[in-house]
C-alpha positions as CSV (number, residue, x, y, z in Angstrom):
1,M,78.0,302.1,-13.4
2,K,78.0,300.9,-10.1
3,T,76.3,298.0,-8.9
4,T,76.8,295.8,-6.0
5,I,77.8,291.6,-5.2
6,E,78.3,289.7,-3.5
7,L,81.6,286.7,-3.0
8,P,81.8,284.7,-0.7
9,D,84.5,286.2,2.2
10,A,87.5,283.7,1.2
11,L,87.1,284.6,-2.3
12,L,87.1,288.2,-1.6
13,A,90.6,288.4,0.3
14,Q,91.8,286.1,-2.2
15,A,91.3,288.3,-5.5
16,R,91.9,291.9,-2.8
17,R,95.6,290.2,-2.5
18,F,95.7,289.3,-6.7
19,A,95.2,292.5,-6.9
20,D,97.7,294.4,-5.2
21,S,100.6,291.8,-5.4
22,H,99.6,292.4,-9.5
23,D,99.5,296.6,-9.1
24,M,95.9,297.0,-10.2
25,T,92.9,297.9,-8.6
26,M,90.0,295.2,-7.8
27,K,87.5,297.3,-10.5
28,A,90.2,296.2,-13.0
29,L,90.9,292.5,-11.8
30,I,87.3,292.5,-12.7
31,E,86.3,293.9,-15.5
32,Q,89.6,291.9,-16.9
33,S,88.5,288.8,-15.6
34,L,84.6,288.9,-16.9
35,R,86.1,290.2,-20.5
36,K,87.8,286.9,-20.8
37,V,84.9,284.6,-19.6
38,M,82.9,285.7,-21.5
39,A,85.4,285.9,-25.3
40,E,85.9,282.5,-24.3
41,K,82.5,281.6,-23.8
42,K,81.3,280.1,-27.1
43,P,77.5,280.6,-27.5
44,E,75.6,277.7,-27.0
45,P,73.8,277.2,-30.7
46,K,70.1,277.0,-30.1
47,F,68.2,273.6,-29.5
48,K,66.2,273.6,-33.4
49,L,63.3,270.7,-32.6
50,R,63.4,268.6,-35.8
51,D,60.3,268.3,-38.1
52,G,58.6,265.0,-37.3
53,S,55.5,265.7,-39.2
54,F,54.8,262.6,-40.9
55,H,53.3,263.3,-45.2
56,G,53.1,259.6,-46.2
57,G,50.3,257.7,-47.4
58,N,46.4,258.6,-47.7
59,G,45.7,258.7,-44.1
60,L,44.4,255.3,-42.3
61,T,44.7,251.9,-44.3
62,P,41.5,250.5,-45.3
63,E,41.2,248.3,-42.1
64,F,41.2,251.0,-40.1
65,Q,39.2,253.7,-41.6
66,N,36.5,253.8,-40.0
67,A,37.2,252.3,-36.9
68,D,36.9,253.4,-33.5
69,W,39.8,254.1,-31.2
70,K,39.6,251.1,-29.0
71,K,39.5,248.3,-32.2
72,I,43.2,250.9,-33.4
73,R,44.9,250.7,-29.7
74,D,43.7,247.1,-29.3
75,A,45.8,246.5,-32.8
76,I,48.2,248.2,-31.5
77,Y,49.7,246.9,-28.3
78,E,48.5,243.5,-30.3
79,G,50.9,241.0,-29.0
80,H,52.7,243.1,-26.3
81,G,50.3,241.6,-23.3
82,A,48.5,244.7,-23.2
């Protein structure tokens, strides 16, 4: 398969000199380089969000069973200056 890539001029010149001095084609240099980099890189472990569910008790404590949000919020921030 043919493809086009853009490289900085200095890097391309360095790669050409390297390939020439090692008696290899640019194609071979790029193939070997890509294979080496991909073989060295280990796949990153997939992020897994831990289960933060809470399964305890029977819901709200008796004092908050029928409370409105203002009462619950005030209790949360009690003593914290809010």
